[in-house]
N, C-alpha and C positions, 0 to 999 in steps of 0.2 A: 303622816307626820307631817304638823305645820312648818310653815317656813319661818326665817329668823323673825318677822314683825309678828307673825301669830305667839312664834314662843314668849316673845317680850312681853304680848298683851294678856297670854294665857297666865303668866307669870304675876300680872299684875294684880287680874280677875281674885285670881286665889289670895292674894293679901287682903283684899278688900273684903274679901269673903269669911275671910280667917277673922275679922272685925263684927261680924255681921250674924247674930243669932237667931234672926227670923229664916237663915238660909243655910244648912249644912254642907258641905260636899267634900267627897274624897275622891283623891286620885285613885285609880285601879292598878293597871299594868303601866300606864306612864302617865304624865302630866296631861297630855290630851285627852283622857279619857276619865272621864267623871261619872259617880256616882252618887246624885241629890237626894237628900231626903227633905219630903215636903208634910205638913201638916195638914188634913181634911181642913177647912175653911170653917170657922163657928156658924151655926145658923144654916148649915146645908146638910143633905142627908150625908155628906162624907164628913163629917166631924167626927172627930174620933178614931179616925184612921192614920196610918200611916203610909205616904205612897214614896216610892224611891223612883227615880229619874236616870236613866243612860244616857249621857250625856258626850257627844264625839266629836271633835273637833278637825276639821279637815285641812287639805294642803292651804286651801286659801284663805281661811280665816283671819282676820276679822271681816274681810269682804263678802264672805258666804257666812249664813247662819251655818250654827253647828247641828248635828244630828239629834234629835232627842226625843224619846221614845220613853213610855210609863213603863216599869217592869214589874209593877203592881196593877191586879185586872180591876176595872174598874166599869162601871156601867154608866156609860156618858154618849150622847150624840156625836159627839168630835172627836173619840177616841176610839180607836176600834180595837178587836180583840191582841193583834200584834205590840198594840203598844203604841199605834202611829196617831199624832197627834195632828190636828186640824186649825191650824192658829197663822193669823197672816204675817205676824212677825218671825214664822220662819218661812214664810214663803217669800213675796214681792214686797214685804213691807220691812224689812230684817234692812237695819242702819248697824255699818261698822262702828258707831257711837255707842249701842246700843251695851249698856252693861248686863252681864251675867245674871245679878241678883234682881235687875228689871224683870228681864225675861224668865226667869223661874218665877217671880210673884205675879208674872202675867197669867203665867199657866195653871198659876191658883187660883188666879180670880175668873179661870175660865171653867174653875169648876163648880164655882157659885154662880156663873152667868152664863149658861150652853146658848151657843148660839144654833139652834136647829133650822134656820135658812140658810146654813153653809154644812150641813152634816159630811158626817164620815160614815157615821151607820143610821140610812135611812129608818129603818124600821124604830128603834130607840129617840129620833127626833120624832115622827109620828107620835110615838105614846107622848112625849113631852107636851106636844102641842095638844093634843086631842085629851089626855087624862094624868094631867101634872100631878094628882094626889098617887094615883099609881106609877108614875115614875119614880118621884119621891120613895114609893114602898122596895120598890125593886132596888135603887142604888144604895138605898139603907141597907137592906139585904147583902147587898155585893160587899158594903165597906164593910160591915161583920164579919161576914165569912172571908173576905181578901185581906184586908186592910187592918183589922184590929189586931196588935200582936205582930204585927208583921216584921219580919226580921230581913236585915239586910242581904244584899248575893254572898256568896260564900268567898270569904278573902276580903270584904268588906266588913270596917269597922268605923263606928262612930265615937267610941267609947272615949277617946286621945283626941289631941287637937292636928288638924292636918297640918301635916311637915312640909317645910319650904321645897316647891319643886325641883326635883335634881332632874335634869335633861340627860339624857345618855346620847354620848356621839355615836356616829353611825359607825358601823366596820367597813372596812375596805372591801367586805363583800357587798353591803346592802349599798353603798355609795355606785360601784359598779353597776347594781341590779338597777338603782333608779336611774344612773344614764343609760344604761339599755333600754329601759321603760321609755324614758324620752324619745333614744333613737328611733325605737318601733314604734312609737306613736307619729313622728314626724313622716317616717317612711310610709306609715299606713296613710297619711295624709296627702303624699307627693301621690303615692299609687293609687289614690282617690279621684284627685286633679287628673292622673294620667289617662285613668279607665275613661272619667267624663269624657275630656278631650275626645280620646279615641271613637267613643260612640257615637259623639257629635261630628265628627268627621266620617263615620259611617254611616250615620243617617243623611249626612249633606251628599255621600253619594249616590247610596240609593234613591234618595230624592232628585239628582240630577241625570241618573242614570234612567227613572221612569219617566223623567220629561223630555228628555232625549227622545226615547222609545214613541212616545206618544204624539211628538213632533214627526218622528216618521214615520208613522202610525198614519197620521192624517195627513203626509204629502204621497202616501200612496194612495188613499181612498181620492184625493184631486186628480193624480195620474189617472185611475181607472176612469174617471167620470169622464173627466179629457176625452180617454178612448172612446167610451162608450156615445158621449156627444158627435163623434167622428164618424163613426158607424151609421148611427142614427142619420147625420146628413148626408152620408153617399148615400142610403138605401131609399130614402122620401125626400129628401129635402134639395130645392132648388135644381132640377133636373135642365138640364142644359136641351136647347133644338138643333144641337151639332151634331152629323152622326159621327162614328170612328173612322169614316172615309174623307171628310172635310166637309159631305153634302150637310144643306141644309134641309130640315124636314119643317112640310108645313102643312097645314091641315085642308083636307079636301072639304069644300065647303057642302057637297050634298051627303056622301059618307060620312064625315065627321072623321077620317083618317087621313093620316099623315103620310105625304108621299115624300120621295127624297127629290131634290134637284139639282 
C-alpha cells in the first residue's frame, strides 16, 4: 500500500486519466492496483489488437516506478512470456515527475519501435534484426490470436467510467502487521550488522593467532640454528693448544706430533 504521498499522487493520476480517451484504466481491488487498456498502434503488426496491462504501485511510489506487465500475450523482443517489459522508464530512467499517461503511451510506442539492442527475448530480437518480414508475420499472427476480441480480466469492466478512488483505512490488525514487519526488518538489519562484526572479529583473531604461531615457529627455528652452530664450533672450530691440566702442547718439529710442556 502506498504512503500518503503516493495515495495523493495516484488519486491525481486517476483524475487526469478520467478525461483522457487515449488511455483507459480501471482499479481492481484497490486504487493502488490498475488494469490499463491499450490499443495496438496503427501501422504496426499489433494494429486492431487490444492489450491489457497490470499496474501495481509500491509503497515508495512516486519515488520508485510502478510494476507494469502485459496481461495479453504478445510477440515482441522487449516483452517476455510472463508479460515483463524491458523499458528504461521502468528502471533507471524513471522520474517521480513522469505521468502515468506518459508511461503508458511510452509502452505503446515501444510496440511500434522495438529495441532489439536491449532485448528481453533474444530469439525474437534475432528474428527482428535478420528477417523483419518474418517478424511482422509472427507478431501479426499472435495479435490476431491473442489480442483481437480480447476481453479484460475477470471482474474488470471498461463499460463504465472509473469511479473516484476510495482508499480503505487500515484495520488494527493490518497496522499491527505493518509495525511487526518493520520491526522484523530492523532486527534483521541489526542481526546482519552484529553477525558481520562477529565474523570480522573472529577473522582478526584467527589472523593474530596465525601471526603469533608463525612468529613462535620462526623463533624456535632461530634457537635451533644457534644450538647447531654451537655444536659445530665445539667440534671443529678454533681448537685450543691448552691441555686440560694447563700444559701447553707444542708440535715436534721432527715427527709433527705435539708434546706437552
